[in-house]
C-alpha positions as semicolon CSV with decimal commas, in nm:
position;residue;x (nm);y (nm);z (nm)
1;M;0,000;0,000;0,000
2;T;0,128;0,347;-0,080
3;S;0,131;0,643;0,157
4;D;-0,150;0,804;-0,045
5;Q;-0,361;0,488;-0,025
6;F;-0,309;0,472;0,352
7;A;-0,408;0,838;0,387
8;A;-0,726;0,767;0,189
9;L;-0,802;0,462;0,404
10;A;-0,748;0,662;0,722
11;E;-0,985;0,930;0,595
12;L;-1,243;0,677;0,478
13;L;-1,245;0,501;0,815
14;C;-1,223;0,828;1,013
15;L;-0,913;0,698;1,189
16;R;-0,759;0,909;1,460
17;G;-0,387;0,962;1,462
18;G;-0,160;0,842;1,736
19;P;0,099;0,575;1,797
20;A;-0,122;0,279;1,702
21;M;-0,216;0,434;1,368
22;E;0,150;0,514;1,302
23;G;0,221;0,149;1,376
24;V;-0,043;0,042;1,125
25;R;0,108;0,276;0,867
26;L;0,448;0,120;0,927
27;V;0,301;-0,226;0,872
28;L;0,093;-0,145;0,565
29;V;0,319;0,107;0,392
30;E;0,670;0,022;0,511
31;G;0,624;-0,355;0,544
32;L;0,737;-0,384;0,905
33;S;0,613;-0,660;1,130
34;I;0,358;-0,570;1,397
35;T;0,625;-0,608;1,664
36;Q;0,875;-0,385;1,481
37;A;0,607;-0,125;1,408
38;A;0,490;-0,118;1,770
39;E;0,845;-0,068;1,894
40;R;0,913;0,211;1,647
41;A;0,577;0,383;1,712
42;G;0,615;0,354;2,088
43;C;0,305;0,152;2,164
44;S;0,206;-0,204;2,240
45;R;0,196;-0,483;1,987
46;Q;-0,166;-0,542;2,084
47;S;-0,273;-0,185;2,007
48;V;-0,113;-0,201;1,661
49;G;-0,269;-0,543;1,599
50;N;-0,615;-0,423;1,701
51;A;-0,589;-0,110;1,485
52;L;-0,464;-0,321;1,194
53;K;-0,766;-0,550;1,224
54;R;-0,998;-0,246;1,206
55;C;-0,820;-0,126;0,892
56;Q;-0,831;-0,469;0,730
57;R;-1,203;-0,493;0,804
58;G;-1,258;-0,149;0,652
59;L;-1,067;-0,252;0,339
60;E;-1,273;-0,569;0,313
61;L;-1,598;-0,372;0,336
62;A;-1,478;-0,115;0,082
63;R;-1,391;-0,394;-0,162
64;R;-1,739;-0,541;-0,120
65;V;-1,897;-0,204;-0,192
66;V;-1,714;-0,170;-0,523
67;G;-1,763;-0,536;-0,614
68;L;-1,405;-0,659;-0,581
69;V;-1,496;-0,943;-0,345
């Protein structure tokens, strides 16, 4: 995922900023593991994992809306 795509996803899902969202960006855009992203963002692995699940669910729903699933 590109930085622009992540920004669009964050806007679509009305995501708040913060360490967990930075961790998700690091996973989706930079390709880091959840553990690496959590360490770099300064938050727990669980908070990044939970935020990532919300983003993945949002992507799944968006794909269904446009008929890609």
